All heavy atoms as a GROMACS GRO file, in nm:
protein
  574
    1MET      N    1   0.081  -0.115  -0.004
    1MET     CA    2   0.009   0.000   0.008
    1MET      C    3   0.095   0.119  -0.001
    1MET      O    4   0.185   0.132   0.077
    1MET     CB    5  -0.094   0.010   0.124
    1MET     CG    6  -0.177   0.123   0.139
    1MET     SD    7  -0.290   0.109   0.276
    1MET     CE    8  -0.434   0.071   0.187
    2SER      N    9   0.058   0.222  -0.080
    2SER     CA   10   0.142   0.334  -0.086
    2SER      C   11   0.068   0.464  -0.041
    2SER      O   12  -0.050   0.474  -0.062
    2SER     CB   13   0.190   0.349  -0.228
    2SER     OG   14   0.121   0.455  -0.296
    3PHE      N   15   0.148   0.545   0.018
    3PHE     CA   16   0.081   0.668   0.069
    3PHE      C   17   0.147   0.784  -0.015
    3PHE      O   18   0.260   0.775  -0.058
    3PHE     CB   19   0.118   0.686   0.210
    3PHE     CG   20   0.068   0.585   0.300
    3PHE    CD1   21   0.132   0.471   0.341
    3PHE    CD2   22  -0.065   0.592   0.345
    3PHE    CE1   23   0.085   0.365   0.409
    3PHE    CE2   24  -0.121   0.493   0.428
    3PHE     CZ   25  -0.044   0.385   0.460
    4GLY      N   26   0.067   0.890  -0.017
    4GLY     CA   27   0.111   1.011  -0.097
    4GLY      C   28   0.013   1.054  -0.207
    4GLY      O   29  -0.112   1.049  -0.177
    5ALA      N   30   0.069   1.093  -0.321
    5ALA     CA   31  -0.006   1.136  -0.427
    5ALA      C   32  -0.096   1.026  -0.488
    5ALA      O   33  -0.060   0.903  -0.476
    5ALA     CB   34   0.075   1.204  -0.527
    6PRO      N   35  -0.206   1.058  -0.541
    6PRO     CA   36  -0.286   0.949  -0.611
    6PRO      C   37  -0.208   0.876  -0.711
    6PRO      O   38  -0.121   0.937  -0.788
    6PRO     CB   39  -0.407   1.038  -0.682
    6PRO     CG   40  -0.409   1.158  -0.611
    6PRO     CD   41  -0.264   1.190  -0.553
    7GLY      N   42  -0.233   0.754  -0.726
    7GLY     CA   43  -0.153   0.670  -0.819
    7GLY      C   44  -0.015   0.633  -0.763
    7GLY      O   45   0.066   0.568  -0.833
    8GLY      N   46   0.018   0.671  -0.639
    8GLY     CA   47   0.145   0.622  -0.573
    8GLY      C   48   0.268   0.710  -0.611
    8GLY      O   49   0.371   0.684  -0.568
    9GLY      N   50   0.245   0.821  -0.691
    9GLY     CA   51   0.357   0.912  -0.730
    9GLY      C   52   0.400   0.989  -0.615
    9GLY      O   53   0.324   1.014  -0.513
   10SER      N   54   0.527   1.026  -0.615
   10SER     CA   55   0.573   1.109  -0.496
   10SER      C   56   0.552   1.252  -0.521
   10SER      O   57   0.550   1.299  -0.628
   10SER     CB   58   0.718   1.080  -0.472
   10SER     OG   59   0.796   1.127  -0.583
   11VAL      N   60   0.532   1.318  -0.411
   11VAL     CA   61   0.505   1.471  -0.420
   11VAL      C   62   0.649   1.542  -0.394
   11VAL      O   63   0.714   1.513  -0.299
   11VAL     CB   64   0.407   1.508  -0.312
   11VAL    CG1   65   0.398   1.660  -0.316
   11VAL    CG2   66   0.276   1.446  -0.339
   12ASN      N   67   0.680   1.627  -0.484
   12ASN     CA   68   0.815   1.706  -0.459
   12ASN      C   69   0.775   1.822  -0.390
   12ASN      O   70   0.720   1.925  -0.444
   12ASN     CB   71   0.875   1.739  -0.599
   12ASN     CG   72   0.935   1.608  -0.664
   12ASN    OD1   73   0.970   1.518  -0.596
   12ASN    ND2   74   0.936   1.618  -0.796
   13TYR      N   75   0.798   1.832  -0.264
   13TYR     CA   76   0.778   1.944  -0.184
   13TYR      C   77   0.918   2.011  -0.146
   13TYR      O   78   1.015   1.950  -0.100
   13TYR     CB   79   0.712   1.912  -0.046
   13TYR     CG   80   0.699   2.023   0.047
   13TYR    CD1   81   0.612   2.125   0.024
   13TYR    CD2   82   0.784   2.032   0.157
   13TYR    CE1   83   0.609   2.229   0.106
   13TYR    CE2   84   0.776   2.139   0.243
   13TYR     CZ   85   0.676   2.244   0.218
   13TYR     OH   86   0.674   2.351   0.307
   14LYS      N   87   0.933   2.142  -0.187
   14LYS     CA   88   1.052   2.207  -0.157
   14LYS      C   89   1.025   2.319  -0.062
   14LYS      O   90   0.965   2.426  -0.098
   14LYS     CB   91   1.107   2.270  -0.292
   14LYS     CG   92   1.238   2.312  -0.287
   14LYS     CD   93   1.298   2.350  -0.412
   14LYS     CE   94   1.443   2.391  -0.408
   14LYS     NZ   95   1.503   2.427  -0.541
   15PRO      N   96   1.074   2.303   0.064
   15PRO     CA   97   1.054   2.412   0.157
   15PRO      C   98   1.122   2.530   0.126
   15PRO      O   99   1.234   2.532   0.062
   15PRO     CB  100   1.109   2.340   0.288
   15PRO     CG  101   1.212   2.247   0.249
   15PRO     CD  102   1.161   2.195   0.121
   16SER      N  103   1.066   2.649   0.167
   16SER     CA  104   1.134   2.780   0.135
   16SER      C  105   1.187   2.829   0.271
   16SER      O  106   1.126   2.815   0.374
   16SER     CB  107   1.030   2.869   0.078
   16SER     OG  108   0.922   2.898   0.164
   17PRO      N  109   1.306   2.906   0.262
   17PRO     CA  110   1.361   2.950   0.385
   17PRO      C  111   1.275   3.075   0.436
   17PRO      O  112   1.201   3.130   0.355
   17PRO     CB  113   1.499   2.992   0.349
   17PRO     CG  114   1.486   3.019   0.195
   17PRO     CD  115   1.376   2.922   0.148
   18PRO      N  116   1.291   3.116   0.561
   18PRO     CA  117   1.226   3.222   0.613
   18PRO      C  118   1.270   3.348   0.540
   18PRO      O  119   1.377   3.351   0.482
   18PRO     CB  120   1.260   3.230   0.760
   18PRO     CG  121   1.349   3.120   0.784
   18PRO     CD  122   1.384   3.049   0.654
   19GLU      N  123   1.184   3.453   0.536
   19GLU     CA  124   1.227   3.577   0.468
   19GLU      C  125   1.334   3.637   0.534
   19GLU      O  126   1.364   3.622   0.655
   19GLU     CB  127   1.106   3.661   0.472
   19GLU     CG  128   0.998   3.630   0.383
   19GLU     CD  129   0.891   3.740   0.383
   19GLU    OE1  130   0.919   3.857   0.402
   19GLU    OE2  131   0.768   3.703   0.362
   20ARG      N  132   1.430   3.703   0.463
   20ARG     CA  133   1.548   3.763   0.513
   20ARG      C  134   1.504   3.858   0.623
   20ARG      O  135   1.414   3.952   0.609
   20ARG     CB  136   1.629   3.839   0.402
   20ARG     CG  137   1.753   3.882   0.438
   20ARG     CD  138   1.818   3.952   0.322
   20ARG     NE  139   1.961   3.981   0.358
   20ARG     CZ  140   2.066   3.918   0.298
   20ARG    NH1  141   2.048   3.838   0.206
   20ARG    NH2  142   2.190   3.945   0.338
   21GLY      N  143   1.565   3.870   0.735
   21GLY     CA  144   1.542   3.951   0.852
   21GLY      C  145   1.424   3.916   0.936
   21GLY      O  146   1.379   3.988   1.016
   22SER      N  147   1.368   3.782   0.915
   22SER     CA  148   1.262   3.737   0.998
   22SER      C  149   1.303   3.725   1.138
   22SER      O  150   1.216   3.744   1.225
   22SER     CB  151   1.209   3.593   0.945
   22SER     OG  152   1.154   3.619   0.819
   23PHE      N  153   1.421   3.681   1.165
   23PHE     CA  154   1.459   3.658   1.305
   23PHE      C  155   1.580   3.763   1.331
   23PHE      O  156   1.682   3.755   1.279
   23PHE     CB  157   1.522   3.522   1.310
   23PHE     CG  158   1.411   3.411   1.287
   23PHE    CD1  159   1.423   3.351   1.168
   23PHE    CD2  160   1.327   3.385   1.375
   23PHE    CE1  161   1.327   3.256   1.146
   23PHE    CE2  162   1.232   3.287   1.352
   23PHE     CZ  163   1.234   3.222   1.231
   24PRO      N  164   1.551   3.859   1.431
   24PRO     CA  165   1.649   3.959   1.459
   24PRO      C  166   1.770   3.893   1.515
   24PRO      O  167   1.779   3.792   1.585
   24PRO     CB  168   1.580   4.035   1.572
   24PRO     CG  169   1.441   4.007   1.551
   24PRO     CD  170   1.422   3.867   1.499
   25LEU      N  171   1.886   3.953   1.477
   25LEU     CA  172   2.012   3.903   1.523
   25LEU      C  173   2.041   3.938   1.673
   25LEU      O  174   1.994   4.035   1.726
   25LEU     CB  175   2.128   3.962   1.433
   25LEU     CG  176   2.120   3.926   1.284
   25LEU    CD1  177   2.231   3.998   1.214
   25LEU    CD2  178   2.125   3.767   1.269
   26ASP      N  179   2.125   3.861   1.728
   26ASP     CA  180   2.173   3.881   1.866
   26ASP      C  181   2.293   3.980   1.858
   26ASP      O  182   2.404   3.932   1.876
   26ASP     CB  183   2.203   3.750   1.930
   26ASP     CG  184   2.249   3.760   2.079
   26ASP    OD1  185   2.238   3.869   2.144
   26ASP    OD2  186   2.291   3.667   2.132
   27HIS      N  187   2.267   4.105   1.833
   27HIS     CA  188   2.386   4.199   1.807
   27HIS      C  189   2.473   4.216   1.937
   27HIS      O  190   2.595   4.237   1.919
   27HIS     CB  191   2.317   4.340   1.776
   27HIS     CG  192   2.269   4.334   1.638
   27HIS    ND1  193   2.339   4.324   1.517
   27HIS    CD2  194   2.145   4.350   1.600
   27HIS    CE1  195   2.263   4.325   1.414
   27HIS    NE2  196   2.136   4.346   1.454
   28GLU      N  197   2.416   4.202   2.051
   28GLU     CA  198   2.496   4.228   2.179
   28GLU      C  199   2.569   4.091   2.215
   28GLU      O  200   2.644   4.096   2.307
   28GLU     CB  201   2.391   4.265   2.291
   28GLU     CG  202   2.322   4.389   2.260
   28GLU     CD  203   2.411   4.513   2.240
   28GLU    OE1  204   2.508   4.523   2.314
   28GLU    OE2  205   2.379   4.599   2.145
   29GLY      N  206   2.535   3.983   2.147
   29GLY     CA  207   2.606   3.858   2.179
   29GLY      C  208   2.570   3.800   2.316
   29GLY      O  209   2.640   3.728   2.372
   30GLU      N  210   2.444   3.834   2.358
   30GLU     CA  211   2.395   3.787   2.492
   30GLU      C  212   2.388   3.635   2.503
   30GLU      O  213   2.385   3.567   2.610
   30GLU     CB  214   2.268   3.851   2.527
   30GLU     CG  215   2.286   4.001   2.550
   30GLU     CD  216   2.152   4.061   2.589
   30GLU    OE1  217   2.114   4.054   2.702
   30GLU    OE2  218   2.084   4.129   2.496
   31CYS      N  219   2.353   3.573   2.382
   31CYS     CA  220   2.339   3.433   2.382
   31CYS      C  221   2.442   3.353   2.302
   31CYS      O  222   2.432   3.235   2.264
   31CYS     CB  223   2.202   3.391   2.323
   31CYS     SG  224   2.061   3.454   2.426
   32LYS      N  225   2.558   3.419   2.284
   32LYS     CA  226   2.667   3.366   2.194
   32LYS      C  227   2.729   3.246   2.259
   32LYS      O  228   2.752   3.155   2.194
   32LYS     CB  229   2.776   3.468   2.186
   32LYS     CG  230   2.885   3.441   2.085
   32LYS     CD  231   2.980   3.549   2.062
   32LYS     CE  232   3.080   3.508   1.958
   32LYS     NZ  233   3.164   3.618   1.926
   33HIS      N  234   2.734   3.230   2.395
   33HIS     CA  235   2.784   3.117   2.457
   33HIS      C  236   2.706   2.992   2.423
   33HIS      O  237   2.756   2.882   2.407
   33HIS     CB  238   2.792   3.139   2.609
   33HIS     CG  239   2.665   3.152   2.670
   33HIS    ND1  240   2.590   3.274   2.663
   33HIS    CD2  241   2.583   3.069   2.753
   33HIS    CE1  242   2.479   3.262   2.731
   33HIS    NE2  243   2.467   3.134   2.781
   34VAL      N  244   2.576   3.008   2.407
   34VAL     CA  245   2.496   2.891   2.375
   34VAL      C  246   2.510   2.851   2.234
   34VAL      O  247   2.523   2.727   2.198
   34VAL     CB  248   2.363   2.911   2.410
   34VAL    CG1  249   2.264   2.796   2.388
   34VAL    CG2  250   2.331   2.961   2.559
   35ILE      N  251   2.499   2.943   2.141
   35ILE     CA  252   2.506   2.911   1.996
   35ILE      C  253   2.643   2.854   1.961
   35ILE      O  254   2.656   2.766   1.877
   35ILE     CB  255   2.471   3.035   1.904
   35ILE    CG1  256   2.433   2.991   1.768
   35ILE    CG2  257   2.584   3.139   1.906
   35ILE    CD1  258   2.316   2.912   1.758
   36SER      N  259   2.752   2.901   2.030
   36SER     CA  260   2.884   2.842   2.007
   36SER      C  261   2.883   2.698   2.033
   36SER      O  262   2.939   2.605   1.965
   36SER     CB  263   2.982   2.918   2.093
   36SER     OG  264   2.997   3.050   2.055
   37GLY      N  265   2.826   2.661   2.153
   37GLY     CA  266   2.821   2.521   2.187
   37GLY      C  267   2.734   2.442   2.090
   37GLY      O  268   2.768   2.332   2.052
   38TYR      N  269   2.621   2.500   2.039
   38TYR     CA  270   2.543   2.431   1.939
   38TYR      C  271   2.616   2.410   1.814
   38TYR      O  272   2.615   2.293   1.759
   38TYR     CB  273   2.421   2.518   1.912
   38TYR     CG  274   2.338   2.464   1.792
   38TYR    CD1  275   2.251   2.350   1.814
   38TYR    CD2  276   2.341   2.522   1.678
   38TYR    CE1  277   2.181   2.303   1.715
   38TYR    CE2  278   2.261   2.475   1.577
   38TYR     CZ  279   2.180   2.370   1.585
   38TYR     OH  280   2.116   2.321   1.477
   39LEU      N  281   2.697   2.504   1.766
   39LEU     CA  282   2.767   2.486   1.636
   39LEU      C  283   2.877   2.390   1.654
   39LEU      O  284   2.898   2.310   1.559
   39LEU     CB  285   2.834   2.634   1.600
   39LEU     CG  286   2.718   2.726   1.549
   39LEU    CD1  287   2.786   2.862   1.526
   39LEU    CD2  288   2.646   2.688   1.432
   40LYS      N  289   2.935   2.380   1.757
   40LYS     CA  290   3.038   2.281   1.795
   40LYS      C  291   2.980   2.141   1.791
   40LYS      O  292   3.035   2.044   1.742
   40LYS     CB  293   3.107   2.306   1.930
   40LYS     CG  294   3.209   2.420   1.933
   40LYS     CD  295   3.266   2.434   2.073
   40LYS     CE  296   3.355   2.561   2.072
   40LYS     NZ  297   3.401   2.590   2.204
   41CYS      N  298   2.860   2.129   1.851
   41CYS     CA  299   2.785   1.998   1.867
   41CYS      C  300   2.755   1.953   1.714
   41CYS      O  301   2.772   1.840   1.684
   41CYS     CB  302   2.654   2.016   1.939
   41CYS     SG  303   2.567   1.874   1.958
   42ILE      N  304   2.692   2.040   1.628
   42ILE     CA  305   2.670   2.008   1.498
   42ILE      C  306   2.788   1.958   1.423
   42ILE      O  307   2.784   1.857   1.344
   42ILE     CB  308   2.602   2.136   1.428
   42ILE    CG1  309   2.454   2.156   1.486
   42ILE    CG2  310   2.592   2.109   1.279
   42ILE    CD1  311   2.358   2.056   1.447
   43LYS      N  312   2.900   2.039   1.444
   43LYS     CA  313   3.026   1.994   1.375
   43LYS      C  314   3.063   1.858   1.422
   43LYS      O  315   3.110   1.779   1.336
   43LYS     CB  316   3.126   2.106   1.404
   43LYS     CG  317   3.256   2.098   1.313
   43LYS     CD  318   3.336   2.215   1.340
   43LYS     CE  319   3.454   2.201   1.234
   43LYS     NZ  320   3.543   2.325   1.243
   44MET      N  321   3.067   1.830   1.547
   44MET     CA  322   3.110   1.706   1.603
   44MET      C  323   3.022   1.590   1.555
   44MET      O  324   3.067   1.479   1.536
   44MET     CB  325   3.110   1.702   1.752
   44MET     CG  326   3.225   1.777   1.817
   44MET     SD  327   3.238   1.780   1.995
   44MET     CE  328   3.100   1.692   2.055
   45ASN      N  329   2.897   1.622   1.528
   45ASN     CA  330   2.801   1.510   1.482
   45ASN      C  331   2.779   1.512   1.339
   45ASN      O  332   2.676   1.460   1.284
   45ASN     CB  333   2.664   1.529   1.555
   45ASN     CG  334   2.684   1.492   1.708
   45ASN    OD1  335   2.700   1.371   1.743
   45ASN    ND2  336   2.686   1.593   1.795
   46LYS      N  337   2.872   1.583   1.266
   46LYS     CA  338   2.872   1.582   1.120
   46LYS      C  339   2.737   1.624   1.069
   46LYS      O  340   2.686   1.574   0.968
   46LYS     CB  341   2.920   1.452   1.061
   46LYS     CG  342   3.059   1.408   1.099
   46LYS     CD  343   3.084   1.284   1.048
   46LYS     CE  344   3.237   1.245   1.068
   46LYS     NZ  345   3.272   1.217   1.202
   47GLY      N  346   2.679   1.724   1.126
   47GLY     CA  347   2.552   1.784   1.079
   47GLY      C  348   2.427   1.718   1.109
   47GLY      O  349   2.316   1.750   1.070
   48THR      N  350   2.437   1.597   1.178
   48THR     CA  351   2.313   1.529   1.212
   48THR      C  352   2.243   1.596   1.332
   48THR      O  353   2.305   1.669   1.408
   48THR     CB  354   2.338   1.385   1.258
   48THR    OG1  355   2.439   1.375   1.364
   48THR    CG2  356   2.405   1.306   1.139
   49ASN      N  357   2.128   1.577   1.341
   49ASN     CA  358   2.038   1.644   1.442
   49ASN      C  359   2.030   1.557   1.571
   49ASN      O  360   1.933   1.498   1.610
   49ASN     CB  361   1.890   1.655   1.388
   49ASN     CG  362   1.811   1.759   1.473
   49ASN    OD1  363   1.866   1.826   1.557
   49ASN    ND2  364   1.678   1.756   1.439
   50ASP      N  365   2.152   1.553   1.636
   50ASP     CA  366   2.167   1.473   1.761
   50ASP      C  367   2.090   1.531   1.870
   50ASP      O  368   2.066   1.655   1.877
   50ASP     CB  369   2.316   1.475   1.790
   50ASP     CG  370   2.345   1.379   1.902
   50ASP    OD1  371   2.349   1.265   1.885
   50ASP    OD2  372   2.374   1.434   2.014
   51GLU      N  373   2.042   1.441   1.966
   51GLU     CA  374   1.958   1.500   2.080
   51GLU      C  375   2.036   1.601   2.153
   51GLU      O  376   1.966   1.696   2.196
   51GLU     CB  377   1.923   1.373   2.176
   51GLU     CG  378   1.840   1.412   2.292
   51GLU     CD  379   1.805   1.310   2.381
   51GLU    OE1  380   1.834   1.182   2.346
   51GLU    OE2  381   1.743   1.334   2.489
   52ALA      N  382   2.162   1.587   2.168
   52ALA     CA  383   2.234   1.686   2.255
   52ALA      C  384   2.236   1.823   2.177
   52ALA      O  385   2.223   1.933   2.255
   52ALA     CB  386   2.385   1.636   2.271
   53CYS      N  387   2.243   1.824   2.042
   53CYS     CA  388   2.237   1.948   1.968
   53CYS      C  389   2.092   2.002   1.969
   53CYS      O  390   2.089   2.132   1.993
   53CYS     CB  391   2.271   1.921   1.829
   53CYS     SG  392   2.444   1.845   1.807
   54ARG      N  393   1.995   1.926   1.977
   54ARG     CA  394   1.866   1.974   1.985
   54ARG      C  395   1.841   2.045   2.126
   54ARG      O  396   1.766   2.150   2.130
   54ARG     CB  397   1.759   1.865   1.963
   54ARG     CG  398   1.746   1.818   1.826
   54ARG     CD  399   1.620   1.724   1.806
   54ARG     NE  400   1.609   1.613   1.896
   54ARG     CZ  401   1.666   1.499   1.876
   54ARG    NH1  402   1.731   1.474   1.764
   54ARG    NH2  403   1.644   1.395   1.959
   55LYS      N  404   1.899   1.989   2.228
   55LYS     CA  405   1.889   2.054   2.361
   55LYS      C  406   1.950   2.189   2.363
   55LYS      O  407   1.892   2.282   2.420
   55LYS     CB  408   1.955   1.960   2.466
   55LYS     CG  409   1.863   1.842   2.502
   55LYS     CD  410   1.926   1.757   2.611
   55LYS     CE  411   1.843   1.628   2.637
   55LYS     NZ  412   1.917   1.547   2.744
   56LEU      N  413   2.062   2.197   2.289
   56LEU     CA  414   2.137   2.322   2.282
   56LEU      C  415   2.060   2.420   2.211
   56LEU      O  416   2.052   2.543   2.243
   56LEU     CB  417   2.276   2.304   2.221
   56LEU     CG  418   2.372   2.239   2.322
   56LEU    CD1  419   2.510   2.201   2.242
   56LEU    CD2  420   2.409   2.325   2.440
   57ALA      N  421   1.990   2.387   2.105
   57ALA     CA  422   1.911   2.469   2.022
   57ALA      C  423   1.788   2.519   2.106
   57ALA      O  424   1.748   2.646   2.106
   57ALA     CB  425   1.848   2.397   1.899
   58LYS      N  426   1.733   2.437   2.186
   58LYS     CA  427   1.627   2.479   2.286
   58LYS      C  428   1.675   2.581   2.386
   58LYS      O  429   1.614   2.681   2.416
   58LYS     CB  430   1.569   2.355   2.350
   58LYS     CG  431   1.482   2.273   2.272
   58LYS     CD  432   1.418   2.168   2.346
   58LYS     CE  433   1.334   2.067   2.262
   58LYS     NZ  434   1.296   1.951   2.342
   59GLU      N  435   1.807   2.560   2.432
   59GLU     CA  436   1.856   2.650   2.525
   59GLU      C  437   1.885   2.790   2.468
   59GLU      O  438   1.864   2.892   2.524
   59GLU     CB  439   1.997   2.597   2.575
   59GLU     CG  440   1.987   2.485   2.688
   59GLU     CD  441   2.119   2.438   2.722
   59GLU    OE1  442   2.214   2.517   2.731
   59GLU    OE2  443   2.136   2.316   2.745
   60TYR      N  444   1.918   2.781   2.335
   60TYR     CA  445   1.944   2.912   2.263
   60TYR      C  446   1.817   2.988   2.248
   60TYR      O  447   1.815   3.117   2.278
   60TYR     CB  448   2.014   2.886   2.126
   60TYR     CG  449   2.030   3.011   2.048
   60TYR    CD1  450   2.113   3.109   2.084
   60TYR    CD2  451   1.957   3.026   1.936
   60TYR    CE1  452   2.145   3.213   2.006
   60TYR    CE2  453   1.976   3.144   1.856
   60TYR     CZ  454   2.055   3.239   1.892
   60TYR     OH  455   2.082   3.345   1.818
   61LEU      N  456   1.704   2.923   2.214
   61LEU     CA  457   1.580   2.987   2.192
   61LEU      C  458   1.530   3.038   2.321
   61LEU      O  459   1.480   3.152   2.347
   61LEU     CB  460   1.475   2.896   2.131
   61LEU     CG  461   1.505   2.868   1.989
   61LEU    CD1  462   1.405   2.760   1.937
   61LEU    CD2  463   1.491   2.983   1.908
   62ALA      N  464   1.553   2.964   2.436
   62ALA     CA  465   1.515   3.000   2.578
   62ALA      C  466   1.596   3.134   2.612
   62ALA      O  467   1.539   3.224   2.663
   62ALA     CB  468   1.531   2.890   2.672
   63CYS      N  469   1.719   3.125   2.579
   63CYS     CA  470   1.805   3.243   2.620
   63CYS      C  471   1.760   3.366   2.546
   63CYS      O  472   1.741   3.473   2.596
   63CYS     CB  473   1.950   3.221   2.580
   63CYS     SG  474   2.071   3.358   2.597
   64ARG      N  475   1.727   3.356   2.414
   64ARG     CA  476   1.679   3.466   2.334
   64ARG      C  477   1.537   3.515   2.386
   64ARG      O  478   1.528   3.645   2.398
   64ARG     CB  479   1.644   3.417   2.187
   64ARG     CG  480   1.781   3.385   2.103
   64ARG     CD  481   1.851   3.496   2.054
   64ARG     NE  482   1.787   3.596   1.971
   64ARG     CZ  483   1.780   3.608   1.846
   64ARG    NH1  484   1.860   3.521   1.776
   64ARG    NH2  485   1.711   3.699   1.776
   65MET      N  486   1.451   3.432   2.434
   65MET     CA  487   1.330   3.473   2.488
   65MET      C  488   1.346   3.534   2.619
   65MET      O  489   1.288   3.642   2.658
   65MET     CB  490   1.233   3.360   2.493
   65MET     CG  491   1.185   3.305   2.352
   65MET     SD  492   1.090   3.162   2.359
   65MET     CE  493   0.946   3.223   2.430
   66ASP      N  494   1.440   3.484   2.702
   66ASP     CA  495   1.464   3.532   2.843
   66ASP      C  496   1.525   3.684   2.828
   66ASP      O  497   1.492   3.769   2.918
   66ASP     CB  498   1.557   3.443   2.922
   66ASP     CG  499   1.497   3.305   2.957
   66ASP    OD1  500   1.370   3.298   2.944
   66ASP    OD2  501   1.570   3.232   3.007
   67LYS      N  502   1.606   3.697   2.736
   67LYS     CA  503   1.680   3.825   2.718
   67LYS      C  504   1.590   3.925   2.638
   67LYS      O  505   1.624   4.038   2.619
   67LYS     CB  506   1.812   3.798   2.636
   67LYS     CG  507   1.914   3.713   2.706
   67LYS     CD  508   1.971   3.768   2.827
   67LYS     CE  509   2.082   3.668   2.876
   67LYS     NZ  510   2.143   3.711   2.999
   68GLY      N  511   1.483   3.870   2.574
   68GLY     CA  512   1.398   3.959   2.502
   68GLY      C  513   1.460   4.002   2.370
   68GLY      O  514   1.440   4.118   2.323
   69ILE      N  515   1.533   3.912   2.299
   69ILE     CA  516   1.606   3.949   2.175
   69ILE      C  517   1.515   3.916   2.054
   69ILE      O  518   1.539   3.819   1.985
   69ILE     CB  519   1.734   3.869   2.173
   69ILE    CG1  520   1.819   3.897   2.292
   69ILE    CG2  521   1.814   3.919   2.047
   69ILE    CD1  522   1.945   3.815   2.304
   70GLY      N  523   1.413   3.994   2.043
   70GLY     CA  524   1.328   3.985   1.912
   70GLY      C  525   1.262   3.857   1.892
   70GLY      O  526   1.234   3.827   1.777
   71LEU      N  527   1.220   3.782   1.989
   71LEU     CA  528   1.138   3.660   1.962
   71LEU      C  529   1.003   3.675   2.005
   71LEU      O  530   0.941   3.578   2.029
   71LEU     CB  531   1.209   3.545   2.020
   71LEU     CG  532   1.338   3.496   1.961
   71LEU    CD1  533   1.402   3.377   2.036
   71LEU    CD2  534   1.325   3.468   1.816
   72GLU      N  535   0.946   3.800   2.029
   72GLU     CA  536   0.811   3.815   2.067
   72GLU      C  537   0.720   3.776   1.962
   72GLU      O  538   0.762   3.779   1.840
   72GLU     CB  539   0.785   3.963   2.113
   72GLU     CG  540   0.876   4.028   2.203
   72GLU     CD  541   1.003   4.084   2.144
   72GLU    OE1  542   1.000   4.114   2.030
   72GLU    OE2  543   1.104   4.082   2.215
   73PRO      N  544   0.601   3.726   1.984
   73PRO     CA  545   0.504   3.698   1.883
   73PRO      C  546   0.472   3.826   1.788
   73PRO      O  547   0.476   3.941   1.852
   73PRO     CB  548   0.377   3.654   1.954
   73PRO     CG  549   0.421   3.630   2.084
   73PRO     CD  550   0.541   3.709   2.118
   74HIS      N  551   0.463   3.812   1.671
   74HIS     CA  552   0.444   3.912   1.573
   74HIS      C  553   0.320   3.993   1.611
   74HIS      O  554   0.223   3.936   1.638
   74HIS     CB  555   0.421   3.866   1.429
   74HIS     CG  556   0.424   3.965   1.329
   74HIS    ND1  557   0.521   4.066   1.315
   74HIS    CD2  558   0.325   3.992   1.235
   74HIS    CE1  559   0.489   4.136   1.204
   74HIS    NE2  560   0.369   4.107   1.163
   75GLY      N  561   0.327   4.125   1.610
   75GLY     CA  562   0.216   4.212   1.634
   75GLY      C  563   0.206   4.259   1.782
   75GLY      O  564   0.119   4.344   1.816
   76SER      N  565   0.282   4.201   1.874
   76SER     CA  566   0.281   4.244   2.016
   76SER      C  567   0.385   4.343   2.030
   76SER      O  568   0.485   4.349   1.972
   76SER     CB  569   0.299   4.127   2.111
   76SER     OG  570   0.431   4.080   2.097
   77GLY      N  571   0.345   4.432   2.131
   77GLY     CA  572   0.455   4.524   2.169
   77GLY      C  573   0.447   4.658   2.121
   77GLY      O  574   0.512   4.747   2.122
   0.00000   0.00000   0.00000
């Protein structure tokens, strides 16, 4: 049994990147320590999405939110 498009054909879905400037940069480097660890993790794991790297990504987002570095929901503020 096949899943996907009618007739068993595959669907070519090509995701598009976020618009340029969608995510404000951390100009002050307040979360640089976390992103440095994440980049090292990705490099050590040859680009795979290892669990340890995912935890660091979550820490980075939490740091950005805690510091208020442009991650508020759109339209607030």
